[in-house]
N, C-alpha and C positions, 0 to 999 in steps of 0.2 A: 551345393559348396554349406557347410556345417560354418553357424555364426558362433562367434565365441563369446561366452557370458559377458554381461555388460561390467561386470568389473574389469574384466580382461582388455575389454574395449576401452574403458577409464585409462587403465596402467599405460595401453599402448599408444591413447592418442591424447592424451592430458600430461598425464604425471613425466611421461621418458619426454616427451616433447619439451614441457618445461625445464626438465632440466638441461636438455641442449641448449634452449636459446637464451637460457638465464646466463648460461658460460658466455654468450654472445656481448654482454654486458661489459665483462670487463676487457673487453678489444676496444670499446668504443672512445673515442679520442677527446676524453674530458680530462680538465685539470683534475688532478686527484681520486680521480673515478677507479682507477686501475688500483691503486691503494686501498680505497674503499671495498671494491670488489672481492679484494684478497682477503681484507680485515673481516667482515660480514660472515663468511662461514664459518671463522674460528672463534668470532664472538659467539654466533648461535650454538656452537658445539660446549662453549664456556656455560651460556644459558641453560642447555639440555641437562648436561651434566652437574650444574648448580644446582638446578631444582631437585634433582634425582637425591643429593646430597643435603636437601632440607638448609640452603644457603639462602640468603635475602638478597634482593635486589641489588641492594650495597654492596656484599659480597661479591657477587656475581662479576660487576662492573668492575669494581676494584681490582679482582682476583685478574679480569683479561688486561686492565691497564697496566698491572704488575708484570704480566707476563710477556705482551708484545707490543707496548708503547714504551720507547726509553726516556723517562723522564718529562713525561708530556707536562705543559704547563695547563692550568684551570680552561683557560680559552680554546689551548689546542683539544682537551677532553670535550668539551661543548661542542666546538666545531664539527668533531667526528659522530656526536651524537645527530647533530643536524644531518651530516653526511649520511648516516646510516638509516635515520628516520626516511629520506629524501629517496635511496635507493629500494629500501622497501616498500614505499609508496609505488613505485615503478614496476619492481616485481609482483605487486598484486595486480596492475594494470595489464602484465602481461599473461598471469596466470587467466584473469579473467578472459583474456581476448581466444588465450586456447581453448578453454573450456566452452567459451561461444563457439568457435569454431569447428572443435566437436560434437557440437550438440547434434546433428541429425546421424551420427555413426554412433554415439555411444548411445542415444534415445531412439527406439524404432516409431518412426512418424506417423507410418503405417500400422500402427501395430494397436495394443489394446486400449481404447479411449480416443481412438481417430474416429473420423468421419466414416474414414472405411470399414473401421470395424463395425461403427454401428448400422451400417448398410448391410454388412452380411451375416450381422447377428440378426437383425430383425429378419433377414430373407430365410436365414436358416430354421429361427423360430416360429416363422408365418406370421410375423408381425408388420409387415411395410407398411399397411395402412394405418396401423396404430402411430407408426414412426412417423409418417408422413403428419397426420393428425396433430402430434407431439409437436413440429417441427412449426406447424402454422398456427400455434397457442404459444409456446415456449420463447422466452428471451434471456438473455444475457446482457450484463450490464458490467463495463469495468468502468468505473470511474477513476480518472488521472488526479490526484492529488500535490498538492504541493509540499506536501509534510516535510520538513527539512532532513531526509533521511541519507540524501545524495551527497555526497561529499566531493564528487569528480565536477569541475568545471566543462563546459560545453567543448573549449576546445581538446581538454580527454578525452573526451565521451567520441570525438570524431575520430582521435586517432586511435581510439579501442577499435571502432568500426571498420577503419582502413586495415588495421594492424589484423583482424581477425578472418578479413580476406585474403590477408596475403599468406597468415597461416594456413589456412585452408588450402592457399594451392602451393603450399611449402616454398614460396618465395622468397629464398634465403636474403639475396641483395635488398629489396622492397622492408623485407624484414629489419635488416640492419638500419636503413636510413629513419623508418619508424621509430625504433629502440631509439635513435640518435636524435630524432625529432622530440619524444618523449624526455630524452633527458635534457633537454632546455627548455621544456615547457614548464610553468609555472601550475600548482595545484592550486595556489591559494587564490582567494577573492579576496581582495583589496578592500573591496567595499560589498554590503549588502546587497543582495539582490531585489530587484523593485518586483511586488507581485507582476507587473509586464515583463518582466526580465524571465521570471519563473513560467508565465504561460507561452514564452516563446522557445523556451529551451524543450517543453513538453508538447509543443506544436510539432515538433521535431519528428516524435514519436509517431503522432498521426500521420503526417504525410509519407513518411520514410519506411514505415511498419504496419500499423493499422489499417491503411488505406489500403494497401495491395492485399494485405493477409485477410481483413474481413471481406474484401470483395470476391478473392477467390475462393473462399469459404461458403460465400452465399451463392456463387455459381456452380460451385461441385453438388451441392443441395439440389440446386435448379435442375440439371442436367442428370444427376444419377437416383436421387431420391425421389422428386417430384415430378418427374416424366416430362422435363423440358419446362413446367410450369413456373411461372416467377412466384417466390414464396409471398404468402398472403401477409405477412407481416415480419417487421424488421427484426431477424431473429438476434442481432448481433448490433448492441447500442455502446456507443461511450459516451462516458460522462467526465464533465472537467470542472475542477474547482479553485485553478487558479485563477485571480481575478475575481473571483465570486465569493469565495470564503471569507466570510468577516470575523469569523469568531476570534477574539483576541488579536486581530490584524489590524492594529492602525491604522496602517498603509494602503488598504485598499478601499479605493474610493470609488464614487457613481462615476468617475471619468476613467478609472483603471477599465472597472466593468465593461463600459462603454468599449471601450479600446479593445480590451480581449473579446469580445464577441464579435467586431470589424475584423480583427486579425484572425478569428476562426473563418468567417466567411472567406473571406480573401484566400485564405489558403487551401478550400475547399474548391474555390474555381479556379484556382492557381494548378490544382490537381486534376480537374476536368480538362481544363486548357491545355496541359501537358498530355492526356489522354487523345484530346479529338487530334493534336499535331500527330499523333502517331498513327491514329484511325487516316485521318489525311491522305497519308503516304499509300495506304493499302484501298481506301474506297474510292476508287479512281473512275468510277464507272458513270456513264452518262445519267445526269438526273439524280444520283447521290453525290456526286461532286460539288456541287453548287448548295445542295442542303450544310454538308459539313463545313465548307468554306462560311457559310451566312454565320453557323454556331461560334467557329473558330474566332471569326471576325467580333460577334459581340462577348462571349468571352472574354478574349483578349482587352474590348474597351472596357468591360467591367471589370476586370483586374486591375489594369495598368493607369488607365484613364477616365475612371470613375468618381474619384471623391465622394465616394457613398453612394452613387447613381448606380444602379443596374440596369444593363441592355437588355438583360433576356431576363426573363422567370423561370423559376423552378418546373412549373407546369409548361411552359414551354420548350424548356430544356428536354424536358421528360417526352412529350407530344413528339418534337422534331426527331430525336432518335428512335421512336416508336416507327415512326414514318420511314424514318432510315432502315431499319429493319425489313418493314414491310415489302421496301421496293427489291433491298438483297436478295429476300426468300424467294420473292416473286418473278424477279427478272435476273439475278444474277447468281444461280446455283447454290443461294446462300453461304458465297464466299466472304471468311472473317465473320460470320455470325457470332459465334463465342467472343470475340474482342468486346462486339455491339452489347452483348448479353450482358458483361461483365460491367461495363460504363452503367449499364441502366442499372443492375444489382447495385452499384456501389453509389449511385443517384438515390435510389430508394433509400438506402443507409444512412448516408452523411446529408441527403438534402443541400441545402445551401446555411447548415449551419455547423456541419464536420462532429460536433459534440454539444451534448446538452449541458451549458452552465448553469450550474446548480447555486442558488443564493444559501448561504449558512450564517443565523449570528446566534449567538446566546441568550438564552432566555433573561438571565440577570439582565443584559444589555435591553431586551424588550419592556423590562420594568421601568429602568429610567425614562425611556422612550414614552411610554404608557402614562409615566407621572405626567410629563412636559405636554403631554397631548389634552390630557384631562384639563389641565387649567387653559389651553387655547380655547377662545371664545367661540371660534368656527366649529368646536367639537359638540357642544353641549350636552355635556356629561354634567350629572347631578353633583351636588356639591355634596353628598353623602357617599359618592361612590366608594371611597376607599373603606369605608365602614361597612359594605356589604358583605353577604358571605360571598363563595365561589359562585352559587347558584344563580344568587340574585347579580351578581356580576355578568354573568352567561348569557341570563334573561335579559340583561338592558342589552349588551353586547349585541344580542340577535336582531337586533332593530335599527343597530347605528348605519348612519351614513353621514358622509359629508364631501368636502374638497379642498383636502390639506394640500398645502403647496409648500415645497423646501422651504421659500422663505418666510412662511409661517413662524419662522423659530430660529432663535438662535444659538441654540446647542448644536455643537458640531454633530454630535452622536446623533441626534433626532434628526436634523439635517443627510446624513450620510441612510440612516433607516429609510426617510420618506425618500431618498435620491434613488436606495437599490427597487422601492417596489417600481417607480417612474419608469428605472431603467429597464425594467423585465418588460415592461410593454412596449416601451420603444425596440428591444430586441426581438420581443417577436413581432414586432411591424415590418421589420427589415430583413430577419433572417428565417422567418416562419415559428410558428410554435415552440414544436419541439428544440428551437434554439433556446429557451431559458424559462422554463415551466415548473421549478420546483423550486419552493422556499422550503430550507431545513432549520429548526429548532434543535440547536445542541441545549442536551442539560436539562430537556423536558420535564416536568413533574408531576405537571399537572394538565389536566381538559382545557383550565384558562389558558393556559399558556400557548393552545392551538387556537383556541378562540380568539385570543389578544391579538396574532399572528392574522388571521381571516379577518378580522375587524380593520387592521391598518390598511387592506387590501379596501374594504368597504369605504374607509376614513378617508382615503385617498380618490373617492370618485368610481370606482373599477368593484361595480357591483355584483358581475358575474364573472370573476378571476378566470382566466384559462390558466391555472396555476396548481399547481400541488400542494398541499400543506403538509410537512412530512416533520414528525415529532423524533425527535433522538433519544433513547431510551438508553441512558449509562450506568448509572448507580444500581447497585445489588436493591436497595430498596424502591427505587425506580422501575426497573425491571419486574418486582412483584405484583407490582399495584398495575404495569401498562393496561392491562384488559380491562380494570374497572376504568380508567382513564379514559379508553376508546370506547367501550358502551357509553358512557355519560356523553360522547361526541354523535356518537351511530343514531343516540334517540332523541337529540336536539333538531326540530326540525328545520333550521337555518343550515345548520352543519349538512344535515341530510340532502337537503337541496343541492349544496354544493357539491357532495360526493356524487347524485344523479348526474351533475353536469359531466363531473370527469369520469364517467361510465362507471360509477358504482366501485371506482378501484381506490382503495388507501394505501400508500406505502408509509412503509414503518420504518425506522434506522434504529438500530442496534449496534451499540459501540464496545467492542472488544477490550480494546486498548485501555478506557478509561475503567472499564469493570472490571478488569485485572489488576488495575491501581488501587481499586475499592475495595475489593474482595478476593482475591487472591484467583489462581488458576481454574482451580477445579470449580469453585463457585460463581465463577464468572461464565464459564462457558456452559455448563450447567442451569445458570439463571437464564444464560439467554436463551436456550433450549425450551425450559419450562416456558418462558415469556411467549416463545414462539407458538408453542402448541395452545397457551391460553387465548392470545391474541387469532389464532386461527380459529379456535371455536366461538370465541364470541364476532367473529367475523363472520362467519358462515350462519351464526343466527341471524344476522339482517342481512345477509344475502349480499355481504361486501365481498368484494376478491382481495384480500391482503397481500401486499407484495413486500417483502423482507429486505432491507438494502442492510448491508453489515458493514461497519467500517471495521475494516482490519488493516493491518499493521503487516510486516514482512515476517518477525519471528514468532513462534507459539504464544511468548508473552501478549501478543497484541493481536492473535486471533489468526495468525499464519502458519507456517510449517504444511502441513499436505493438505492444502484446503480442498483440492478434488476429491478426494476420500470422505473429509468432512461433510460436503453436500450430497454424496453419494449415500450417506449413513443416515441422511434424515427419511423417517416413516411418513404414512399417508396422514397423522395427525397432525402434522406440518406442512403449510400451504408451500408450495414450491414450485410455479407455474414460471416463476422466473431466479434466477440468479444474478443479485445484484452485490458487488463489493467494491471499496477503495482498492485501489493499487498506488502505491509510493514509491518516491526515491528509489533505491539499489533494487526492489521489488520489479519495477518498470522495467530497467536496465537488464538484468538477469531473467525476468521471467517474461517478459514484453519487446526484448530489445532487438532481436532480428526476426527475420520472416520466420525461421523456422521456430525458433522458440515460442513464438506470437501463438501460430499456427498450432504446435502441439498443447499447449497450457488453454487455448481458447479451445480446441477440440476437446481436451479433458474437462472442460468445464461443462460444457452441452454434453458430452457422454455422462457427466456426474446426474445432469437432469434426468436424461433419457433411462439410464439405468434405474433411477426412483420410479419413474411413471411408465416407462414402456415394457422395462425388462425384470426386473425385481418387485417391484410393487411392494408388498406389505412385509417382505421380509425384513426389514428392519426396526419392526415396530418392537418399542420395548414394553416388556410385562409390565406388571403392577410392582411383582418383587423388584424385578431388575430397577424400577424407578425407584423402588425405598430404599435400596443398596446404594443407589447415588446420590439421593439426597442425603443420606447419614455420611457419606463420604464428603460432600460438600460439607455440610455443616460444622464436620469437624474439621476440614481442612480450612473453613472459612476462621473458626476461632482460632485456630492456630496461627492462622497470616494477621488477624487481626490484633491480637495479644502482641505480635513481632513489629507491626505497624506502630501501634500504640507506644511500644519500647520506647521509653527516655532517650533511649541514644540513637534512635532509628532516622531522625531528620541529621542530627550531628554528625553521626557518619556519614552520611550522604554527602552532606556538606564538607566536610573535612577530610575525609577518607577517599571519595571517589573524585570524578573529573565532572559532577555536575555542573559546579561553577564555570567550566570551562566551554559547555556548549554555545553560550551566547557570543563568545570570541572567536566565533569559526566561520563564520558569513556565508552559511549554508542556507540560507532561506530567509523568506522577508520577515516571518511572523517571529515575534520575542519568545524568548523558552518559558516564560510566564504569563498567564491572563493578567496577573496583576502586576504592575509596575512599581511595587515596593519593594525596597531592598531586601525584608526580611521574608525569608523564604517561608510560603505557609504552603503545607503538601496539598491542599485542596486546589490551590490555583497552578500548581505544577503541571507540566504538560506531561505527557505518556511518553514520549517521544525521549525526552532528557530524563527521563525517571527509567526507562524500560535500558536504554543506552548506557545511562553510567553503570547499570547492573553488568553490562554487557563488556563495561571497558576494565570493570573490576575481573573480569572472567567469572563471575560468582552467578549470573542469570538467573536470580531470585523469583521475578517474577513467574516463570517459566514453570517452576517445579515446589515453590515451598509451602508447606501444609500436605503436600501430596503424600509424602513418607510416611508423615504422622495418621494421616487416615486408613492408609493401608497396614500400618503396624497395628492400631488399634483393632481388625478384624483377625489380623494374625494373632494376637495375644489373646483375643477372645474365641480362640478356634473356630473363627468361621470365613476362616481362607476361603474356602471353596466357594462362597457365595461371590467374592471380586473373583475369583479364577471363571466363576462360570460366567459371570457380568463380562468380563473380556475376552472370551472364545465366541460368546452368544452375541455381543454388542458391537457392530462396526463403528459406532458413535464412541464408545468408550476405550474401544482400542485404539481409533484413531488419537482420541485425547492422550492416552498413554504415550504413542508414538512418537508425539509431538513434543510432549514433556520429555521425553528421551533426548530429542534433538535441544534440547535447551541444558539439558546435561551434558551433552557431548561437545558442548561448547564452553562447558565451564573448564577452570584449570585453579584447583586451589593450593597449590605448590607458590604460584605468583604472589600472595598477598598471607602465606601462612606466616611471615614473620608480625602480621598483626596481634596474633594469638599472644603474643608476649605484651603488645602494648596495654598500660595501665587501665586506660581510658575503655580502649573499645576492643581487648583482648575476649572478656566475655561476649561481647555480643556477635564479635566472629564466629565463634566458636560454636554459637547459637546455630547461625548460616552453615557451618561445614557439617554439625551434628543431623542438620536436615537433608541437606545433601546426600549423603553416607547413607541413611537410613532410606533417600527416595532411590540412589541406585540401588542399593541391595534388593529393593522390594519390587524394582520395576524388572529387573533383570529375575527375581524370582516369579514374578506375574506372567512373563513373556517367555521363560523358557530358555530366554538368552542366556552367552556367558560374557557377551559384551554389548554396550549399547549400539543402536542402528544394526544389531546384526544384519537383519531381515533388507536392508538398505547398503549392500556394500559398497556401490558406487558412491553413495551419497555420504558414507561416514568417510571412504578414502578421502573423498574431496575435502571435508571437512580438516581432516587430520592434516592435509596437506596446507590447508589456507592457514590453519593455528600454528604449523610449524614455520610456515612464512614469517608470520610478526609474532613470533615470540620474543625475538631479539628488541622488536619495537616496544612490547609492553613491557619488558625489563627495565628500559630505558625511561618508558614513562611513571611507573612506580617509583623507579630510582629518583627522577625528579621530583615526585610527590614528597616522598621521604625526605630529600634537601630544603622544599620547602616550608615542611613543618618544623625541621630542625632548626634554619635559619629564623622561622619566625618566632621560633621558642628563646632564643637567643637573645643576651641581654642587649647588644647593640645588633638588629636584623641589616643585615647588606640589601637594601630593597635594590638596587642594579641586578645584584646577585640573584634574588627572589624573582626580578622580571625574566631574566634568561630561563630559569629553570619554568616559570608559567608560560613561555614560548614553547617550550619544549613538551609540554604537557598537551597543551592546545593541539600543535602541530601533529603531535602522535595519535591524537583521533581518527585524524580523517586517513589511515592507512589500515588500522583495526576495523573500522566500522566498513570500508569498502571491502576487506576481507572477508569479513562475516556475511554480506550480503544482505542476510534475513536478521540482523541482528539489533535493529533498531528502526 
C-alpha cells in the first residue's frame, strides 16, 4: 500500500485531529468556559487581521473589546485575558498530546536512522563486521538536566501521557474526561521546586521511558547485529544533573546530592523488582523458580525495607540471572530467553546507579574555596602562593596532599564544595563507580582551574580519585585556547598519571548556550568546531582519547535544532567515539517523552555516529578553502553581534521591553535566573536560558540568526557568493547550521513588536534587529534556493506554524500587558495595584508560549 508523504500524514493525524478535539473544549461543563471558547477564535481572528494591517497589540485588543464585549469593566477585561491564557495553555497541551500520539505514524520508526536501517545498510555494503566493531566501542550519553525550560508541572505531564494514549486509541470518552481534568488542574507552581523535586520529576522519565527503550535497543543489537552476544560496552549511557549541578544553584547541598543518589538507586532496584515479578509468572520451571523467588525477595527487601542496606549486590544479581539463563537454555528449551536477556542488558546499562550523577561547579566558586584552603593550617600552602605564576602554582599543586574535612571551614560555600567531594566517594561506595564519577568545571579558563579541582580531591585525602575532571569551555576566547590548556595538563606528570588511571580518556565539555550568548550564532558553532579539531589533534599527539560532551539546549541558539544531522556532519579530524549531550526541559518531554520518540531519537544519535565512522567516513571533511570561508563568515558575524551586544540600548531593551525580569517569578526551576544575586542586571551573570527565552517571547530569536545575514551579505556584495554557495552544497556541517538558523527565523514574528519602531528610546534598536532579520531571511532563502523557510521539512514547518497560530492571541495579550505596565510606570501617579495585575498577566503568558515552542528556550 502506498505510504502518504510525511506532510500529509501530519495533516491527517495531527492538524485535523487537533481541530476536532479542540472543539470538545467548548462542550466542557465549566463556568464561563463556553463563553471563552466562543470568544477566543474571534480574538485570534482579530489578532491575525490586526497584525496584517500593522496594528499594535493595544489597538488589536481594544478593537476586539469594542467589537465583541458590551462596555466591560477593567476587571472584566483582565478576567477575560486570564481566561484566554488558561484556555490557550490547555490547547497547547492538547496539541502536544496529539503530536506525541501521531509520532510513530508521522515518523518512520524503521526508516532512515533506525537500528534496522543501520543493520540493513551494513549488510548491503558488506560492512557488518565494521558495524559490530563500531558498536563494541561507541557510546551515547544523554544527560538529563534540570535547567528550567519546562513549564508543565508533574500533574500536567501525567495528563499529557494519558491523553496521548487515549488519542492514539481514539477513545473519545476518555479524551473528554482528561480534557475536563486538564481544565481543573493548575498549571502554576505556588513554590519553586527544590533540586530534589526536580530530580524526582526527571526520574519519572528514567523509569517509564529510558529504562524500557534503552533495554530494548540493546537487546535488538545483541540479537540482530552481534549474533546473540552481549554488547561488550554499555552503548547507551544516561547522565543526571539535578542534585549534582551546583553552578549558580545555592539550593544544591551535600545532603541533596546524597538523597538524589539514593533515590536513583531505589528507582532502578524497583524497576528490576518489577521485571523480576513479571519473570516469576513465566519462569515456573523446577530449579529456576527458586532462584527467581530468591532474587525477588532480596530486591524487595532492598527497595522497601533497606534504609540504605542492600540485600543483593550487582554482581550477585548478574550471576543469578546468568545462572537462570543457563538453566533455561539447557533444560527448558530456551523458553522466555528473550525476557531474561532483556533484563541482563538493562542490568549492564543501569547497574545500581541508573544514571551517572554529575557534579558541576563554577571556577569562580573554586577560586573562593581555594583562597580558604590556602589559609587553612592543614593544607600547608606557602605564604607566597597567591603571587606565584600559573606554572609555579601547578608545580606546587602537583605534590599537594592533606586530609581536609568539612568542619575545618566556616564558610558554607567551602563546606559545600568539600562536602561534594566526600559525597562522590560515598555514592561510589553505595551505588558503584559509575554512579558519580565526573566533576565538571563551568567557566573553565585555564589549566590551573583543572589542576585546582584535581588538587581538591588530593587535599581531601583521595589520592587516586576514580573521577574524571571535566573542564567546560564556553566563551569564544576560552574555546580558542582550549587546546593549549589541555596540552599543559597532558605534559604534567601528576595529571598524566591521573589520566592513566582513568584509561587515558579525557572528557571535555563545550557549551553552546553561553558560547552563543557571548559570540553569536555562527562564531559559537564554528568556534566549537575548531576547538574540537584542535583538541582532537593535541589529544592524539599525547595518545589521549578525548571525549566531547556538548552542553546543548533545545533551540538552535543553544546548540539544538537538528542535532542528529550535526553529529553526522563531523569529519575524521574530530574525535567522535562518543556522543554526549545535555537534554533539558521540554526537549526531554518532546524528544524523549514517549517510548516511540525516545527510541527514534536515540537510534538517530547512534546512526549519526555510525554514519561518520562506518558508512561515509571522510566525506564530511572540510577543505582548507571551505574553512577559510567559514572563518571569515564567523568573524564578520561575530563583529556584527559584538557591536550589537555592546550597543547602549542592549541591556535596557532586554530589561524594559522583554519578559526577562519575569522569568524569576515563574517558579519553574530551583536555580536563580542569574549567577549573581545582585539586583543590577550584569550581562555576564545572566544565564543563557532566560536570555534566549526572552528573545523567544518577543518572537525575535536574535541569538539564532543575528550576524548571519550581515556575513552572507558581505560575500554577496563582494561578488564572492559562489564561495558560500559551494560551502552550503558541499558541507553538511554548514548546511545544518543554516537549516537550524532557518528554524530560528521561522519562529520569529516581527509584526508582534512592530509598534516598537516608533518608540523614541528603543525604535532605532528594534529597527537594527528587524533589518538583520530581513537580510538573514532573504539570504538564507537565496542560499538554499527555497521559496519559504524550512521548505525541506514541510511537516516541521506545519507544526511550527500551527503552534505559532495557537499562541498568537497569548503573545498579543503579553505585549498588551507590557505596554500597559510601561504606560502606567511613566504616568505621574502609577497605579501599583493595576501594575501588579498586568505583571501577573505577563508572567502567566510565559508558560503557554514556551510550552508551545517546545525547543525555544
